[in-house]
C-alpha positions as CSV (number, residue, x, y, z in Angstrom):
1,M,-0.9,4.3,8.9
2,F,-3.1,3.6,6.4
3,T,-6.9,2.3,6.1
4,G,-6.0,-0.1,2.8
5,L,-8.2,1.9,0.4
6,I,-6.5,3.1,-2.7
7,E,-6.8,6.6,-3.8
8,A,-5.0,5.9,-7.3
9,I,-3.9,3.7,-9.8
10,G,0.1,4.9,-11.0
11,T,2.3,4.2,-13.0
12,V,6.0,3.2,-12.8
13,R,8.5,5.4,-14.8
14,Q,12.1,4.2,-13.8
15,A,13.3,0.8,-11.6
16,L,17.0,1.2,-11.1
17,A,18.3,-1.5,-9.3
18,R,22.0,-1.4,-8.0
19,G,24.2,-2.5,-5.3
20,G,21.2,-4.3,-4.0
21,Q,19.1,-1.4,-3.6
22,M,16.3,0.4,-5.7
23,S,15.2,3.9,-7.2
24,L,11.7,4.0,-7.9
25,E,9.9,6.6,-9.5
26,V,6.0,6.5,-9.9
27,D,4.1,8.8,-11.9
28,C,1.3,9.4,-9.1
29,G,-1.0,11.3,-11.3
30,P,-2.9,14.4,-10.3
31,M,-5.1,13.4,-7.7
32,I,-2.0,11.7,-5.3
33,S,0.8,14.5,-6.5
34,Q,-1.0,18.0,-6.0
35,D,-0.2,18.0,-2.0
36,I,3.2,15.2,-1.4
37,Q,6.1,16.8,-0.1
38,I,9.3,15.3,0.3
39,G,9.2,13.0,3.4
40,D,5.7,11.8,2.9
41,S,5.0,8.6,3.3
42,I,2.8,6.8,0.3
43,A,2.2,3.3,-0.1
44,V,3.2,1.7,-2.9
45,N,1.3,-1.9,-3.6
46,G,0.9,-1.7,0.1
47,V,4.5,-1.2,0.5
48,C,4.9,2.1,2.6
49,L,7.7,4.4,1.0
50,T,9.3,8.2,1.4
51,V,8.5,10.5,-1.0
52,S,12.8,11.6,-1.4
53,A,11.9,13.4,-4.4
54,R,8.9,14.4,-7.0
55,Q,8.8,16.4,-10.0
56,G,5.5,17.2,-12.0
57,T,3.6,14.2,-11.3
58,C,6.2,11.9,-10.4
59,A,7.6,11.2,-7.0
60,R,10.8,9.4,-6.2
61,F,11.4,6.8,-3.8
62,D,14.5,5.0,-2.6
63,I,14.6,1.3,-1.4
64,S,16.4,-0.3,0.7
65,G,17.8,-3.8,0.0
66,E,15.8,-5.0,3.6
67,S,12.1,-3.9,1.5
68,L,13.6,-5.3,-1.5
69,S,13.9,-8.6,0.1
70,K,10.5,-9.0,1.7
71,T,8.4,-7.7,-0.7
72,T,7.5,-7.8,-4.9
73,L,8.9,-3.8,-5.5
74,K,12.0,-6.0,-7.3
75,Y,9.9,-7.4,-9.8
76,L,8.5,-3.7,-10.9
77,K,9.3,-2.6,-14.5
78,P,8.3,1.0,-15.8
79,G,4.7,0.8,-17.5
80,R,3.8,-1.0,-14.6
81,K,0.5,-0.2,-12.7
82,V,1.1,0.2,-9.0
83,N,-1.8,0.7,-6.2
84,L,-1.7,3.9,-4.7
85,E,-2.2,5.5,-1.3
86,R,-1.7,8.7,1.0
87,A,-1.0,8.2,4.7
88,M,-3.9,8.5,6.6
89,S,-4.8,12.0,8.1
90,A,-5.4,12.7,11.5
91,Q,-8.8,15.0,10.5
92,G,-9.6,12.2,7.5
93,R,-12.5,9.6,7.4
94,F,-10.8,6.5,8.4
95,G,-12.0,3.2,6.4
96,G,-10.9,-0.1,5.6
97,H,-8.4,-1.6,8.3
98,F,-5.5,0.1,10.1
99,V,-2.3,-1.0,7.1
100,Q,1.5,-0.2,8.6
101,G,2.8,-0.6,5.2
102,H,5.0,-3.0,6.8
103,I,5.0,-6.0,5.0
104,D,4.8,-9.5,6.5
105,G,5.5,-11.9,3.2
106,T,4.8,-12.5,-0.6
107,G,2.5,-14.4,-2.0
108,Q,0.7,-15.2,-5.4
109,I,-2.7,-15.3,-7.0
110,T,-3.0,-19.0,-7.9
111,A,-6.6,-18.7,-9.2
112,I,-9.3,-15.5,-10.2
113,R,-12.9,-16.4,-10.9
114,K,-15.0,-13.9,-12.4
115,Q,-18.7,-13.3,-11.2
116,G,-20.2,-11.1,-13.8
117,D,-19.1,-7.5,-11.9
118,Y,-17.4,-9.0,-8.9
119,A,-15.0,-11.9,-8.5
120,A,-13.2,-14.2,-6.7
121,F,-9.0,-14.3,-5.9
122,R,-7.1,-17.1,-4.3
123,F,-3.2,-16.7,-3.2
124,S,-0.9,-18.7,-1.8
125,A,1.2,-17.6,1.2
126,P,3.5,-19.1,3.7
127,P,2.7,-21.4,6.3
128,E,3.6,-18.7,9.0
129,L,1.0,-16.0,7.4
130,L,-1.6,-18.6,6.9
131,G,-1.0,-19.7,11.0
132,Q,-1.7,-15.4,11.6
133,M,-5.0,-14.9,9.6
134,V,-8.6,-16.0,10.5
135,L,-11.8,-16.2,8.3
136,K,-13.5,-13.0,7.8
137,G,-10.8,-11.2,9.5
138,S,-8.8,-8.5,8.1
139,V,-6.0,-8.6,5.2
140,A,-4.0,-6.7,3.0
141,V,-3.0,-7.2,-0.3
142,D,-1.1,-5.1,-2.5
143,G,-2.0,-2.2,-0.2
144,V,-5.8,-3.2,-0.3
145,S,-7.8,-4.0,2.7
146,L,-10.3,-7.3,2.2
147,T,-11.6,-9.7,4.0
148,I,-10.8,-13.2,3.9
149,A,-13.5,-15.3,2.5
150,A,-11.7,-18.8,2.6
151,L,-8.9,-19.8,4.2
152,D,-6.7,-23.6,3.6
153,K,-3.3,-24.7,4.5
154,T,-2.1,-23.5,1.4
155,G,-4.0,-20.2,1.2
156,F,-7.1,-17.8,1.0
157,E,-9.2,-16.5,-0.7
158,V,-11.2,-13.2,-0.9
159,A,-13.8,-11.3,-2.8
160,L,-13.6,-8.5,-4.9
161,I,-16.6,-6.3,-5.3
162,P,-17.0,-4.1,-8.7
163,T,-15.7,-0.3,-6.9
164,T,-12.3,-2.8,-5.6
165,L,-11.3,-3.9,-9.4
166,R,-11.9,-1.3,-11.0
167,D,-10.5,1.2,-9.1
168,T,-7.3,-1.0,-8.0
169,I,-4.6,-3.2,-9.7
170,W,-6.6,-6.0,-9.9
171,H,-8.2,-5.5,-13.2
172,L,-4.6,-6.0,-14.5
173,A,-4.0,-9.1,-12.5
174,V,-3.2,-12.4,-13.9
175,V,-2.6,-16.5,-12.4
176,G,1.1,-16.2,-11.1
177,D,0.8,-12.3,-10.2
178,P,3.1,-11.5,-7.4
179,V,1.6,-9.8,-4.0
180,N,2.7,-8.4,-1.1
181,I,1.1,-9.3,2.1
182,E,-0.1,-7.7,5.4
């Protein structure tokens, strides 16, 4: 279980696809890597993955064909930045909203409107996902807990505050980028 509050931005070091699966290595940086263990769950762009190996600040994840087919992980390449969040601790503070890390589907960024230090992002999404959304409801996009500001039959929109833009991969986003939606 996750909160949708991103803890760090990681960098993909290796993404090896073979036989319908993938081995993914991410440099998680010092904050995330200081206490992760093999078997821990980390949300990578919102997808709950299990640490299968680690060395220094890097963690390796083994990704099944099922996860590749339902997420945007298949598009990751070395150098790409990713949102990272460790699983919730029972002793920690809860913020954001409950995020399982089980992606419901994918969408695409269709518009970005900068408004000073703020931004509005519009996403396309399949009708079956849009039918589950409500105006002012919560949605996780690439693992980030967001509030739906506008919703219609073709997509939805969210407003991003300066902190969210700065502390997530959203400051690097461009129209056309694929996204994970939960």
